[in-house]
C-alpha positions as CSV (number, residue, x, y, z in Angstrom):
1,M,0.0,0.0,0.0
2,T,1.3,3.4,-1.0
3,T,0.5,6.8,0.5
4,H,0.2,9.7,-2.0
5,A,-0.1,13.4,-1.3
6,V,-1.9,15.7,-3.8
7,V,-1.2,19.4,-3.4
8,L,-3.7,21.6,-5.1
9,A,-1.8,24.5,-6.7
10,A,-3.4,25.3,-10.0
11,G,-5.3,28.5,-9.1
12,K,-4.6,32.0,-10.1
13,G,-5.8,33.7,-6.9
14,T,-7.7,36.6,-8.4
15,R,-8.3,38.3,-5.1
16,M,-4.5,38.7,-4.7
17,K,-4.6,41.6,-7.1
18,S,-1.7,40.1,-9.1
19,D,-1.3,37.9,-12.1
20,L,1.2,35.7,-10.1
21,A,0.0,32.2,-9.4
22,K,-1.3,32.2,-5.8
23,V,1.1,29.5,-4.5
24,L,4.1,31.5,-5.8
25,H,3.3,34.5,-3.5
26,L,5.9,34.8,-0.8
27,A,5.2,34.4,2.9
28,A,8.1,35.0,5.2
29,G,10.3,35.0,2.2
30,R,9.2,31.7,0.7
31,P,6.5,30.6,-1.8
32,L,3.4,29.3,-0.2
33,V,3.7,26.0,-1.9
34,S,7.2,25.5,-0.4
35,W,5.8,25.9,3.1
36,M,3.2,23.2,2.2
37,L,5.8,20.7,1.1
38,D,7.7,21.3,4.4
39,V,4.5,20.4,6.3
40,L,4.4,17.1,4.4
41,A,8.0,16.2,4.9
42,P,7.7,14.5,8.3
43,L,4.7,12.4,7.3
44,P,4.6,8.8,6.0
45,I,4.1,9.8,2.4
46,D,5.7,7.8,-0.4
47,H,4.8,10.0,-3.4
48,T,3.8,13.7,-3.8
49,V,2.1,15.3,-6.9
50,V,1.4,19.0,-7.2
51,V,-1.5,19.9,-9.4
52,V,-0.4,23.0,-11.5
53,G,-2.4,25.2,-13.8
54,H,-1.9,28.9,-13.9
55,Q,1.7,29.7,-14.6
56,A,2.5,26.0,-14.5
57,D,6.1,26.3,-15.6
58,R,6.8,28.9,-12.9
59,V,5.3,26.8,-10.2
60,R,7.2,23.7,-11.4
61,A,10.5,25.8,-11.2
62,V,10.2,26.2,-7.4
63,L,9.4,22.5,-6.8
64,P,12.0,19.9,-5.8
65,E,12.8,17.2,-8.3
66,S,11.3,14.6,-6.0
67,V,7.9,16.0,-6.5
68,D,5.7,15.1,-9.6
69,T,3.3,17.5,-11.2
70,A,-0.1,17.1,-13.0
71,L,-1.4,19.8,-15.3
72,Q,-5.0,21.0,-14.8
73,E,-5.4,22.9,-18.0
74,E,-9.0,24.0,-17.2
75,Q,-9.7,24.9,-13.6
76,N,-13.0,23.2,-13.1
77,G,-13.0,22.8,-9.4
78,T,-11.2,20.8,-6.7
79,G,-12.9,17.6,-7.6
80,H,-11.7,18.0,-11.2
81,A,-8.2,18.8,-9.9
82,V,-8.0,15.5,-7.9
83,M,-9.3,13.6,-11.0
84,V,-6.4,15.1,-13.0
85,A,-3.9,14.2,-10.2
86,L,-5.1,10.5,-10.0
87,E,-5.0,10.2,-13.8
88,S,-1.3,11.1,-13.6
89,F,-0.3,8.2,-11.3
90,E,-3.2,5.8,-11.1
91,P,-3.1,4.7,-7.5
92,A,-4.0,1.1,-6.5
93,A,-7.4,0.6,-4.9
94,D,-5.8,0.1,-1.4
95,D,-3.6,3.1,-1.6
96,T,-4.2,6.2,0.6
97,V,-4.5,9.7,-0.9
98,L,-3.9,12.9,1.1
99,V,-5.3,16.0,-0.5
100,I,-4.1,19.4,0.8
101,P,-4.4,23.0,-0.5
102,G,-1.3,24.8,-1.7
103,D,-2.1,27.9,0.2
104,M,-2.5,26.9,3.9
105,P,1.0,27.1,5.4
106,L,0.0,27.5,9.1
107,I,-1.1,23.9,9.2
108,E,1.1,21.7,11.4
109,S,2.4,18.3,10.6
110,A,1.2,17.0,13.9
111,S,-2.4,17.7,13.0
112,L,-2.0,15.8,9.7
113,Q,-0.4,12.9,11.6
114,R,-3.5,12.7,13.9
115,L,-5.6,12.7,10.7
116,F,-3.7,9.6,9.5
117,D,-4.0,7.9,12.9
118,V,-7.8,8.4,13.1
119,H,-8.3,7.4,9.5
120,R,-6.6,4.1,10.0
121,A,-8.1,3.4,13.5
122,E,-11.6,3.9,12.1
123,A,-10.9,2.2,8.8
124,A,-12.6,5.2,7.2
125,A,-13.3,5.7,3.5
126,A,-12.4,9.4,4.0
127,S,-11.2,11.6,6.9
128,I,-11.3,15.4,7.0
129,L,-9.4,17.9,9.0
130,T,-11.6,20.5,10.6
131,V,-11.4,23.7,12.7
132,V,-13.9,25.1,15.1
133,I,-14.5,28.9,14.9
134,D,-17.2,30.7,16.8
135,D,-17.5,33.5,14.2
136,P,-16.9,31.4,11.1
137,P,-15.4,32.8,7.9
138,P,-17.1,31.7,4.6
139,Y,-15.6,28.1,4.6
140,G,-17.5,24.9,4.1
141,R,-19.6,23.6,7.0
142,V,-19.2,20.1,8.3
143,L,-22.6,18.6,8.9
144,R,-23.2,15.8,11.4
145,N,-26.2,13.6,12.2
146,E,-27.7,13.3,15.7
147,A,-25.2,10.5,16.5
148,G,-22.4,12.9,15.7
149,H,-21.3,11.2,12.5
150,V,-20.2,13.3,9.5
151,V,-22.8,13.2,6.8
152,E,-21.9,16.0,4.4
153,V,-19.7,19.1,3.8
154,V,-21.6,22.1,2.4
155,E,-19.8,25.0,0.8
156,A,-20.7,28.3,2.5
157,R,-22.1,29.8,-0.8
158,D,-24.4,26.9,-1.1
159,A,-25.4,26.6,2.6
160,T,-28.8,27.4,4.2
161,P,-28.9,29.9,7.1
162,E,-29.2,27.0,9.5
163,Q,-26.1,25.3,8.0
164,L,-24.2,28.6,8.1
165,A,-24.7,28.6,11.9
166,V,-22.5,25.5,12.2
167,T,-19.1,26.4,13.6
168,E,-17.1,23.3,12.5
169,L,-15.4,24.1,9.3
170,N,-13.8,22.1,6.6
171,T,-10.1,22.9,6.0
172,S,-10.1,21.2,2.6
173,V,-7.6,18.7,3.9
174,Y,-8.7,15.1,3.3
175,L,-7.5,11.5,3.5
176,F,-9.1,9.0,1.2
177,D,-9.1,5.3,0.5
178,A,-8.0,5.6,-3.2
179,G,-10.4,3.0,-4.6
180,R,-13.5,4.6,-2.9
181,L,-12.3,8.1,-3.9
182,R,-12.0,7.2,-7.5
183,A,-15.5,5.6,-7.6
184,A,-17.0,8.7,-5.8
185,L,-15.3,11.1,-8.2
186,T,-17.3,9.6,-11.1
187,E,-20.5,10.7,-9.4
188,L,-19.6,14.4,-9.1
189,T,-21.8,17.0,-10.8
190,P,-21.5,20.8,-11.2
191,D,-24.8,21.3,-9.6
192,N,-23.7,24.2,-7.4
193,D,-23.3,28.0,-7.3
194,Q,-19.9,27.9,-9.1
195,G,-20.8,25.3,-11.7
196,E,-17.7,23.3,-10.7
197,L,-16.9,19.8,-9.5
198,Y,-16.5,20.1,-5.7
199,L,-14.3,17.6,-3.9
200,T,-16.4,18.3,-0.8
201,D,-19.3,16.5,-2.5
202,V,-17.3,13.2,-2.2
203,V,-18.1,13.2,1.5
204,G,-21.8,13.1,1.0
205,I,-21.5,10.5,-1.8
206,L,-19.5,8.2,0.5
207,T,-21.8,8.6,3.6
208,A,-24.8,8.0,1.4
209,R,-23.3,4.6,0.6
210,G,-22.9,3.9,4.3
211,E,-19.2,4.5,4.3
212,T,-17.4,6.0,7.4
213,V,-16.1,9.5,7.1
214,A,-14.0,10.6,10.1
215,A,-13.3,14.1,11.2
216,V,-10.3,15.4,13.2
217,A,-10.1,18.9,14.6
218,A,-6.8,20.7,14.2
219,A,-5.1,21.8,17.4
220,A,-5.4,25.5,16.6
221,A,-8.1,27.3,14.5
222,D,-5.5,29.2,12.5
223,E,-4.2,26.0,11.0
224,G,-7.1,26.2,8.6
225,Q,-6.2,29.7,7.4
226,G,-6.0,29.9,3.7
227,V,-4.5,32.8,1.7
228,N,-6.9,34.5,-0.6
229,T,-6.0,38.2,-0.2
230,V,-2.9,40.3,0.3
231,A,-4.0,41.0,3.9
232,E,-4.2,37.3,4.6
233,L,-0.8,36.7,3.0
234,D,0.7,39.4,5.3
235,S,-0.9,37.9,8.4
236,V,0.2,34.4,7.6
237,G,3.7,35.6,6.7
238,A,4.1,37.3,10.1
239,R,3.1,34.2,12.0
240,L,5.4,32.0,9.9
241,A,8.3,34.2,10.6
242,T,8.1,33.3,14.2
243,R,8.0,29.6,13.7
244,N,10.9,27.3,13.8
245,R,10.6,25.4,10.5
246,P,13.4,24.5,8.1
247,I,14.3,27.0,5.3
């Protein structure tokens, strides 16, 4: 069994007010995508692929030779990005696939290791890393049933007012059983506000089949902080500058 990591790094990042690919913006002097690869380094990962798109060659230029890339020529959502990644290396059915954004550098390796541990302990089809925030930003909501089991993740733009009141948020970090992931991806549809294939919809597809989806909360809420604006880049960079990570 092989463990793969898929880093989603194809987007332009239009709210950054720059044509530069989002993952190439510097935080504490380094590209965002480089910080993400540092986070993965201590984990039991055998193979890493970075999904590139906007300014693909420039993104490839900052990646180490040990990392593969997959080209998402048309950015049609996170579900589509993972499809492109899996087509590039075709994992075995019993492999494990970690999916992680390319723009969330405050996440800690220890939180990802806990995700691995729970995923294996529960023999889950999928496991998601969450954060709990009392005044939530517009991130996807993690919906649970009365027994406390995860049943669905709903993007904020598609959520009802009641769902928006949920304070457990999806960080867009997932662990999947590769075989069940590939089967669920074939059922994705663009029936949402963006008209895209959402990876979040895989959670509902799996739970509808009776599969187990586990959820693990990160130790700190800021681990789920993505970078979508210059202000967020500055804030994340300031916090990274105080951390003792390899450069």
